[in-house]
A tleap script that builds the chain and sets N, CA, C and O, in Angstrom:
source leaprc.protein.ff14SB
mol = sequence {
  NMET PHE VAL ALA GLU ALA THR VAL PHE TRP
  ILE VAL VAL LEU LEU ALA VAL GLY PHE ILE
  GLY PHE PHE VAL ALA VAL LEU VAL ILE MET
  GLY LYS VAL LEU GLY LYS THR PHE ARG MET
  ILE PHE GLY ARG ARG ARG PRO ARG SER SER
  ASN THR GLY ALA GLY SER TRP LEU PRO PRO
  ARG ALA CYS GLU ASN PRO ALA CYS GLY TYR
  LEU ASN ARG GLY ASP ALA ARG TYR CYS ALA
  ARG CYS GLY ALA ALA THR GLY ARG ASP ARG
  ASP THR THR HIE HIE CGLY
}
set mol.1.N position { 0.922 -1.311 -0.505 }
set mol.1.CA position { -0.046 0.083 -0.090 }
set mol.1.C position { 0.939 1.414 -0.202 }
set mol.1.O position { 0.642 2.362 -0.929 }
set mol.2.N position { 2.228 1.373 0.655 }
set mol.2.CA position { 2.978 2.457 0.644 }
set mol.2.C position { 3.391 2.688 -0.557 }
set mol.2.O position { 3.544 3.779 -1.107 }
set mol.3.N position { 3.559 1.706 -0.936 }
set mol.3.CA position { 3.812 1.884 -2.419 }
set mol.3.C position { 2.741 3.183 -3.516 }
set mol.3.O position { 2.681 4.337 -3.938 }
set mol.4.N position { 2.266 2.216 -3.489 }
set mol.4.CA position { 0.998 3.202 -4.429 }
set mol.4.C position { 0.688 4.571 -3.938 }
set mol.4.O position { 0.562 5.459 -4.782 }
set mol.5.N position { 0.467 5.018 -1.917 }
set mol.5.CA position { 0.436 5.719 -1.940 }
set mol.5.C position { 2.219 7.178 -2.175 }
set mol.5.O position { 2.380 8.392 -2.055 }
set mol.6.N position { 2.839 6.309 -2.437 }
set mol.6.CA position { 3.801 7.174 -2.789 }
set mol.6.C position { 4.381 7.724 -3.883 }
set mol.6.O position { 5.343 8.492 -3.907 }
set mol.7.N position { 3.530 7.142 -5.101 }
set mol.7.CA position { 2.874 6.555 -6.561 }
set mol.7.C position { 2.053 8.182 -5.992 }
set mol.7.O position { 2.408 9.234 -5.460 }
set mol.8.N position { 1.385 7.849 -6.264 }
set mol.8.CA position { -0.088 9.136 -5.970 }
set mol.8.C position { 0.464 10.304 -6.042 }
set mol.8.O position { 0.331 11.003 -7.046 }
set mol.9.N position { 1.452 10.840 -4.555 }
set mol.9.CA position { 1.504 11.881 -4.328 }
set mol.9.C position { 2.805 12.233 -5.099 }
set mol.9.O position { 3.033 13.442 -5.044 }
set mol.10.N position { 3.704 11.535 -5.788 }
set mol.10.CA position { 4.560 12.389 -7.100 }
set mol.10.C position { 3.644 12.393 -7.858 }
set mol.10.O position { 4.374 12.980 -8.656 }
set mol.11.N position { 2.486 12.278 -8.532 }
set mol.11.CA position { 2.454 12.005 -9.363 }
set mol.11.C position { 0.965 13.784 -9.363 }
set mol.11.O position { 0.531 14.631 -10.143 }
set mol.12.N position { 0.834 13.393 -8.065 }
set mol.12.CA position { 0.434 14.912 -7.958 }
set mol.12.C position { 1.173 16.183 -7.382 }
set mol.12.O position { 0.559 17.212 -7.104 }
set mol.13.N position { 3.010 15.986 -7.168 }
set mol.13.CA position { 3.547 16.484 -7.686 }
set mol.13.C position { 4.137 17.205 -8.629 }
set mol.13.O position { 4.523 18.372 -8.690 }
set mol.14.N position { 4.138 16.194 -9.440 }
set mol.14.CA position { 4.869 16.228 -10.824 }
set mol.14.C position { 3.514 17.733 -11.573 }
set mol.14.O position { 3.752 18.927 -11.752 }
set mol.15.N position { 2.264 16.989 -11.811 }
set mol.15.CA position { 0.821 17.607 -11.800 }
set mol.15.C position { 1.093 19.304 -11.817 }
set mol.15.O position { 1.183 19.978 -12.842 }
set mol.16.N position { 1.219 19.900 -10.171 }
set mol.16.CA position { 1.778 20.421 -9.509 }
set mol.16.C position { 2.369 21.803 -10.232 }
set mol.16.O position { 2.107 22.972 -10.514 }
set mol.17.N position { 3.489 20.624 -10.319 }
set mol.17.CA position { 4.912 21.602 -10.782 }
set mol.17.C position { 4.539 22.124 -12.213 }
set mol.17.O position { 4.791 23.242 -12.663 }
set mol.18.N position { 3.825 20.992 -12.897 }
set mol.18.CA position { 4.022 21.522 -14.445 }
set mol.18.C position { 2.094 22.845 -14.617 }
set mol.18.O position { 1.580 23.225 -15.669 }
set mol.19.N position { 1.796 23.024 -13.727 }
set mol.19.CA position { 0.764 23.757 -13.897 }
set mol.19.C position { 1.186 25.148 -13.494 }
set mol.19.O position { 0.577 26.108 -13.968 }
set mol.20.N position { 2.140 25.317 -12.692 }
set mol.20.CA position { 2.933 26.439 -11.943 }
set mol.20.C position { 3.879 26.637 -12.930 }
set mol.20.O position { 3.495 27.675 -13.469 }
set mol.21.N position { 4.800 26.304 -13.448 }
set mol.21.CA position { 5.141 25.908 -15.083 }
set mol.21.C position { 4.489 26.883 -16.118 }
set mol.21.O position { 4.987 27.775 -16.805 }
set mol.22.N position { 3.445 26.502 -16.023 }
set mol.22.CA position { 2.362 26.865 -17.328 }
set mol.22.C position { 1.697 28.589 -17.497 }
set mol.22.O position { 1.613 29.567 -18.239 }
set mol.23.N position { 1.277 27.907 -15.925 }
set mol.23.CA position { 0.805 30.028 -15.369 }
set mol.23.C position { 1.548 30.443 -15.757 }
set mol.23.O position { 1.360 31.252 -16.665 }
set mol.24.N position { 3.599 29.974 -15.049 }
set mol.24.CA position { 4.390 31.521 -14.877 }
set mol.24.C position { 4.569 31.519 -16.358 }
set mol.24.O position { 4.112 32.525 -16.899 }
set mol.25.N position { 5.225 30.475 -17.299 }
set mol.25.CA position { 5.240 30.277 -18.658 }
set mol.25.C position { 4.033 31.784 -19.677 }
set mol.25.O position { 4.345 32.582 -20.561 }
set mol.26.N position { 2.490 31.491 -18.837 }
set mol.26.CA position { 1.819 32.428 -19.697 }
set mol.26.C position { 2.098 33.685 -18.978 }
set mol.26.O position { 2.552 34.493 -19.789 }
set mol.27.N position { 2.019 34.166 -17.838 }
set mol.27.CA position { 2.436 35.215 -17.269 }
set mol.27.C position { 3.862 35.881 -18.022 }
set mol.27.O position { 3.966 36.981 -18.564 }
set mol.28.N position { 4.777 34.943 -17.873 }
set mol.28.CA position { 5.974 35.698 -18.852 }
set mol.28.C position { 5.509 36.119 -20.693 }
set mol.28.O position { 5.813 37.175 -21.247 }
set mol.29.N position { 4.678 34.895 -21.372 }
set mol.29.CA position { 4.462 36.024 -22.336 }
set mol.29.C position { 3.564 36.573 -22.554 }
set mol.29.O position { 3.139 36.636 -23.708 }
set mol.30.N position { 2.962 37.160 -21.540 }
set mol.30.CA position { 1.899 38.046 -22.095 }
set mol.30.C position { 2.241 39.232 -21.470 }
set mol.30.O position { 1.781 40.239 -22.010 }
set mol.31.N position { 3.103 39.438 -20.216 }
set mol.31.CA position { 4.076 40.510 -20.239 }
set mol.31.C position { 4.882 41.088 -21.300 }
set mol.31.O position { 5.069 42.289 -21.496 }
set mol.32.N position { 5.575 39.602 -22.305 }
set mol.32.CA position { 5.945 40.273 -23.222 }
set mol.32.C position { 5.089 40.917 -24.442 }
set mol.32.O position { 5.810 41.774 -24.953 }
set mol.33.N position { 4.450 40.882 -24.785 }
set mol.33.CA position { 3.278 40.702 -25.614 }
set mol.33.C position { 2.790 42.339 -25.385 }
set mol.33.O position { 2.906 43.278 -26.172 }
set mol.34.N position { 2.182 42.312 -23.963 }
set mol.34.CA position { 1.878 43.618 -23.217 }
set mol.34.C position { 3.175 44.535 -23.782 }
set mol.34.O position { 2.922 45.194 -24.790 }
set mol.35.N position { 3.860 44.589 -23.507 }
set mol.35.CA position { 5.542 44.921 -23.288 }
set mol.35.C position { 5.606 45.667 -24.952 }
set mol.35.O position { 6.062 46.795 -25.146 }
set mol.36.N position { 5.199 45.009 -25.753 }
set mol.36.CA position { 5.810 45.166 -26.747 }
set mol.36.C position { 4.495 46.175 -27.454 }
set mol.36.O position { 4.571 47.277 -27.996 }
set mol.37.N position { 3.498 45.434 -27.233 }
set mol.37.CA position { 1.607 46.613 -27.623 }
set mol.37.C position { 1.932 47.887 -26.971 }
set mol.37.O position { 1.863 48.733 -27.862 }
set mol.38.N position { 2.274 48.488 -25.784 }
set mol.38.CA position { 3.095 49.295 -25.512 }
set mol.38.C position { 3.564 49.909 -26.336 }
set mol.38.O position { 3.059 50.724 -27.108 }
set mol.39.N position { 5.015 49.397 -26.175 }
set mol.39.CA position { 6.023 50.596 -27.190 }
set mol.39.C position { 5.048 50.758 -28.078 }
set mol.39.O position { 4.454 51.836 -28.075 }
set mol.40.N position { 4.668 49.706 -29.046 }
set mol.40.CA position { 4.163 49.880 -30.599 }
set mol.40.C position { 3.269 51.344 -30.433 }
set mol.40.O position { 3.476 52.300 -31.180 }
set mol.41.N position { 2.165 51.365 -29.248 }
set mol.41.CA position { 1.567 52.301 -28.948 }
set mol.41.C position { 1.717 53.457 -28.839 }
set mol.41.O position { 1.150 54.210 -29.631 }
set mol.42.N position { 2.488 53.924 -27.873 }
set mol.42.CA position { 3.314 54.960 -27.399 }
set mol.42.C position { 4.764 55.177 -27.768 }
set mol.42.O position { 5.194 56.330 -27.793 }
set mol.43.N position { 5.776 53.859 -28.140 }
set mol.43.CA position { 6.598 54.831 -28.283 }
set mol.43.C position { 7.591 54.933 -27.326 }
set mol.43.O position { 7.595 54.680 -26.121 }
set mol.44.N position { 8.796 55.530 -28.416 }
set mol.44.CA position { 9.936 56.413 -27.284 }
set mol.44.C position { 10.164 56.865 -27.268 }
set mol.44.O position { 10.615 57.023 -28.402 }
set mol.45.N position { 10.476 57.946 -26.509 }
set mol.45.CA position { 10.686 60.052 -27.529 }
set mol.45.C position { 12.237 59.728 -27.948 }
set mol.45.O position { 12.555 59.904 -29.124 }
set mol.46.N position { 13.400 59.163 -26.818 }
set mol.46.CA position { 14.695 59.372 -27.595 }
set mol.46.C position { 14.773 57.587 -27.804 }
set mol.46.O position { 14.345 56.688 -27.079 }
set mol.47.N position { 15.423 57.551 -28.958 }
set mol.47.CA position { 16.534 56.341 -28.818 }
set mol.47.C position { 17.166 55.497 -27.604 }
set mol.47.O position { 17.047 56.175 -26.583 }
set mol.48.N position { 17.592 54.664 -27.423 }
set mol.48.CA position { 18.128 54.127 -26.674 }
set mol.48.C position { 19.590 54.589 -26.551 }
set mol.48.O position { 20.068 54.904 -25.461 }
set mol.49.N position { 20.392 54.626 -27.876 }
set mol.49.CA position { 21.620 55.073 -27.310 }
set mol.49.C position { 21.394 55.853 -28.835 }
set mol.49.O position { 21.051 55.413 -29.932 }
set mol.50.N position { 21.757 57.226 -28.350 }
set mol.50.CA position { 21.712 58.711 -29.359 }
set mol.50.C position { 22.723 58.939 -30.000 }
set mol.50.O position { 22.622 59.633 -31.012 }
set mol.51.N position { 23.785 58.505 -29.663 }
set mol.51.CA position { 25.287 59.360 -29.209 }
set mol.51.C position { 26.086 57.997 -30.270 }
set mol.51.O position { 27.259 58.286 -30.506 }
set mol.52.N position { 25.637 56.622 -30.909 }
set mol.52.CA position { 26.190 55.476 -31.410 }
set mol.52.C position { 26.563 55.950 -32.852 }
set mol.52.O position { 26.462 57.020 -33.453 }
set mol.53.N position { 27.037 54.704 -33.155 }
set mol.53.CA position { 27.293 54.410 -34.790 }
set mol.53.C position { 27.337 55.318 -36.024 }
set mol.53.O position { 27.681 56.391 -35.528 }
set mol.54.N position { 27.210 55.492 -37.169 }
set mol.54.CA position { 28.133 56.247 -38.064 }
set mol.54.C position { 27.532 57.876 -37.656 }
set mol.54.O position { 28.242 58.698 -38.235 }
set mol.55.N position { 26.193 58.700 -36.649 }
set mol.55.CA position { 26.064 59.560 -36.958 }
set mol.55.C position { 26.214 60.240 -35.582 }
set mol.55.O position { 25.471 61.135 -35.181 }
set mol.56.N position { 26.770 59.961 -35.219 }
set mol.56.CA position { 27.201 60.077 -33.401 }
set mol.56.C position { 27.994 61.230 -33.711 }
set mol.56.O position { 27.995 61.663 -32.559 }
set mol.57.N position { 28.727 62.146 -34.399 }
set mol.57.CA position { 29.073 63.237 -34.388 }
set mol.57.C position { 27.897 63.968 -34.472 }
set mol.57.O position { 27.736 64.889 -33.671 }
set mol.58.N position { 27.045 63.717 -35.304 }
set mol.58.CA position { 26.497 64.978 -35.126 }
set mol.58.C position { 24.884 64.821 -34.068 }
set mol.58.O position { 24.477 63.708 -33.736 }
set mol.59.N position { 24.196 66.037 -33.694 }
set mol.59.CA position { 23.705 66.119 -32.496 }
set mol.59.C position { 22.025 65.077 -33.423 }
set mol.59.O position { 21.873 64.795 -34.611 }
set mol.60.N position { 21.378 64.881 -32.577 }
set mol.60.CA position { 20.853 64.295 -32.688 }
set mol.60.C position { 19.057 65.136 -34.057 }
set mol.60.O position { 18.963 66.360 -34.146 }
set mol.61.N position { 18.517 64.663 -34.457 }
set mol.61.CA position { 17.437 65.405 -35.403 }
set mol.61.C position { 16.115 64.565 -34.693 }
set mol.61.O position { 15.747 63.444 -34.343 }
set mol.62.N position { 15.575 66.432 -34.781 }
set mol.62.CA position { 14.077 65.847 -34.169 }
set mol.62.C position { 13.122 65.526 -35.199 }
set mol.62.O position { 13.523 65.952 -36.282 }
set mol.63.N position { 11.769 64.810 -35.292 }
set mol.63.CA position { 10.643 64.768 -36.583 }
set mol.63.C position { 10.070 65.785 -36.364 }
set mol.63.O position { 9.662 66.371 -35.361 }
set mol.64.N position { 10.074 65.946 -37.408 }
set mol.64.CA position { 9.616 67.909 -37.898 }
set mol.64.C position { 7.744 66.904 -37.945 }
set mol.64.O position { 6.857 67.727 -38.171 }
set mol.65.N position { 7.383 65.962 -37.837 }
set mol.65.CA position { 6.106 65.941 -36.901 }
set mol.65.C position { 6.042 66.429 -36.386 }
set mol.65.O position { 7.194 66.508 -35.960 }
set mol.66.N position { 5.099 67.496 -35.496 }
set mol.66.CA position { 4.348 67.803 -34.366 }
set mol.66.C position { 3.821 66.859 -33.542 }
set mol.66.O position { 3.850 67.168 -32.350 }
set mol.67.N position { 3.490 66.120 -33.730 }
set mol.67.CA position { 2.491 65.051 -32.868 }
set mol.67.C position { 4.070 63.947 -32.700 }
set mol.67.O position { 4.170 63.551 -31.538 }
set mol.68.N position { 4.929 63.567 -33.387 }
set mol.68.CA position { 5.747 62.788 -32.803 }
set mol.68.C position { 6.840 63.223 -31.659 }
set mol.68.O position { 7.013 62.876 -30.491 }
set mol.69.N position { 7.795 64.565 -32.943 }
set mol.69.CA position { 8.821 64.772 -31.880 }
set mol.69.C position { 9.849 63.992 -30.854 }
set mol.69.O position { 10.474 64.213 -29.817 }
set mol.70.N position { 9.592 62.786 -31.949 }
set mol.70.CA position { 11.124 61.551 -31.656 }
set mol.70.C position { 11.941 62.205 -32.541 }
set mol.70.O position { 11.842 62.727 -33.651 }
set mol.71.N position { 13.264 61.903 -31.223 }
set mol.71.CA position { 14.768 62.643 -31.529 }
set mol.71.C position { 15.734 60.935 -32.007 }
set mol.71.O position { 15.955 59.889 -31.398 }
set mol.72.N position { 16.059 61.453 -33.369 }
set mol.72.CA position { 16.101 60.065 -33.840 }
set mol.72.C position { 17.891 60.418 -34.004 }
set mol.72.O position { 18.249 61.399 -33.353 }
set mol.73.N position { 19.064 59.648 -34.862 }
set mol.73.CA position { 20.032 59.642 -34.929 }
set mol.73.C position { 20.550 61.153 -35.746 }
set mol.73.O position { 19.816 61.749 -36.533 }
set mol.74.N position { 21.747 61.544 -35.430 }
set mol.74.CA position { 22.174 62.367 -35.891 }
set mol.74.C position { 22.388 62.474 -38.143 }
set mol.74.O position { 22.206 63.349 -38.989 }
set mol.75.N position { 22.797 61.177 -38.147 }
set mol.75.CA position { 22.350 61.043 -39.985 }
set mol.75.C position { 21.130 60.582 -40.499 }
set mol.75.O position { 20.851 60.586 -41.698 }
set mol.76.N position { 20.259 60.109 -39.420 }
set mol.76.CA position { 19.002 59.589 -39.615 }
set mol.76.C position { 17.849 61.201 -41.131 }
set mol.76.O position { 17.660 62.388 -40.862 }
set mol.77.N position { 17.497 60.609 -42.201 }
set mol.77.CA position { 16.574 61.097 -42.924 }
set mol.77.C position { 15.400 61.147 -43.108 }
set mol.77.O position { 14.777 61.803 -43.944 }
set mol.78.N position { 14.789 59.959 -41.779 }
set mol.78.CA position { 12.790 60.163 -42.159 }
set mol.78.C position { 13.434 59.102 -40.057 }
set mol.78.O position { 14.381 58.367 -39.778 }
set mol.79.N position { 12.261 59.665 -39.221 }
set mol.79.CA position { 12.562 59.632 -37.997 }
set mol.79.C position { 11.592 57.696 -38.057 }
set mol.79.O position { 10.602 57.188 -38.584 }
set mol.80.N position { 12.598 57.345 -37.248 }
set mol.80.CA position { 12.273 55.991 -36.751 }
set mol.80.C position { 10.995 55.715 -36.146 }
set mol.80.O position { 11.337 54.872 -35.317 }
set mol.81.N position { 10.330 55.792 -36.069 }
set mol.81.CA position { 9.246 56.082 -35.447 }
set mol.81.C position { 8.030 56.435 -36.155 }
set mol.81.O position { 7.267 55.534 -36.504 }
set mol.82.N position { 7.850 57.272 -36.326 }
set mol.82.CA position { 6.683 57.661 -37.812 }
set mol.82.C position { 7.163 57.541 -39.069 }
set mol.82.O position { 6.236 57.414 -39.869 }
set mol.83.N position { 8.453 57.526 -39.677 }
set mol.83.CA position { 8.277 57.940 -40.809 }
set mol.83.C position { 8.399 59.456 -41.991 }
set mol.83.O position { 8.470 59.588 -43.213 }
set mol.84.N position { 8.379 60.090 -41.184 }
set mol.84.CA position { 8.408 61.442 -41.568 }
set mol.84.C position { 10.038 62.088 -41.845 }
set mol.84.O position { 11.151 61.775 -41.421 }
set mol.85.N position { 9.680 62.823 -42.497 }
set mol.85.CA position { 11.470 63.297 -42.935 }
set mol.85.C position { 11.536 64.154 -41.863 }
set mol.85.O position { 10.577 64.599 -41.232 }
set mol.86.N position { 12.975 64.419 -41.639 }
set mol.86.CA position { 13.618 64.792 -40.637 }
set mol.86.C position { 14.427 66.319 -41.059 }
set mol.86.O position { 15.045 67.145 -40.388 }
set mol.87.N position { 14.149 66.235 -42.201 }
set mol.87.CA position { 15.199 67.362 -43.091 }
set mol.87.C position { 16.541 67.054 -43.685 }
set mol.87.O position { 17.045 67.525 -44.705 }
set mol.88.N position { 17.232 65.779 -42.470 }
set mol.88.CA position { 18.298 65.779 -43.453 }
set mol.88.C position { 18.876 65.392 -44.625 }
set mol.88.O position { 20.065 65.106 -44.764 }
set mol.89.N position { 17.958 65.381 -45.542 }
set mol.89.CA position { 17.567 64.685 -47.148 }
set mol.89.C position { 17.946 66.628 -47.798 }
set mol.89.O position { 18.761 66.842 -48.695 }
set mol.90.N position { 17.144 67.767 -47.087 }
set mol.90.CA position { 17.717 69.157 -47.193 }
set mol.90.C position { 18.889 69.643 -47.609 }
set mol.90.O position { 19.318 70.175 -48.632 }
set mol.91.N position { 19.421 69.241 -46.264 }
set mol.91.CA position { 20.748 69.388 -45.896 }
set mol.91.C position { 22.030 70.091 -47.285 }
set mol.91.O position { 22.072 69.239 -48.173 }
set mol.92.N position { 22.616 70.844 -47.504 }
set mol.92.CA position { 23.393 71.125 -48.711 }
set mol.92.C position { 24.787 70.404 -48.003 }
set mol.92.O position { 25.247 69.329 -48.387 }
set mol.93.N position { 25.105 70.867 -47.377 }
set mol.93.CA position { 26.607 69.471 -47.205 }
set mol.93.C position { 26.803 68.212 -46.613 }
set mol.93.O position { 26.491 67.703 -45.537 }
set mol.94.N position { 27.413 67.853 -47.625 }
set mol.94.CA position { 27.763 66.438 -47.581 }
set mol.94.C position { 29.103 66.135 -47.820 }
set mol.94.O position { 29.754 66.307 -48.851 }
set mol.95.N position { 29.493 65.585 -46.570 }
set mol.95.CA position { 30.686 64.998 -47.378 }
set mol.95.C position { 31.237 63.204 -47.362 }
set mol.95.O position { 30.685 62.215 -46.880 }
set mol.96.N position { 32.149 63.311 -47.887 }
set mol.96.CA position { 32.285 62.244 -49.012 }
set mol.96.C position { 31.818 62.012 -50.734 }
set mol.96.O position { 32.120 60.974 -51.322 }
savepdb mol mol.pdb
quit
């Protein structure tokens, strides 16, 4: 009788661990989906690192769209957030 009770105990423990793992995985996935959705709707006002890369010697360029105002890299021609022109393509100073 002791073997049957131990088997039932371990089956219940494994089922409990499985359910807990499943709910933790669901919560993690929901957090990632909600985080991406939040960033997609509200976006960021500034890029993570605006002073790195090829355009790091240029000051950040703000989007010309008044509803956006996103600060793009200095060499950006179009806004990374809304796609509007940043005015970079109209500059007359070209190096290269």
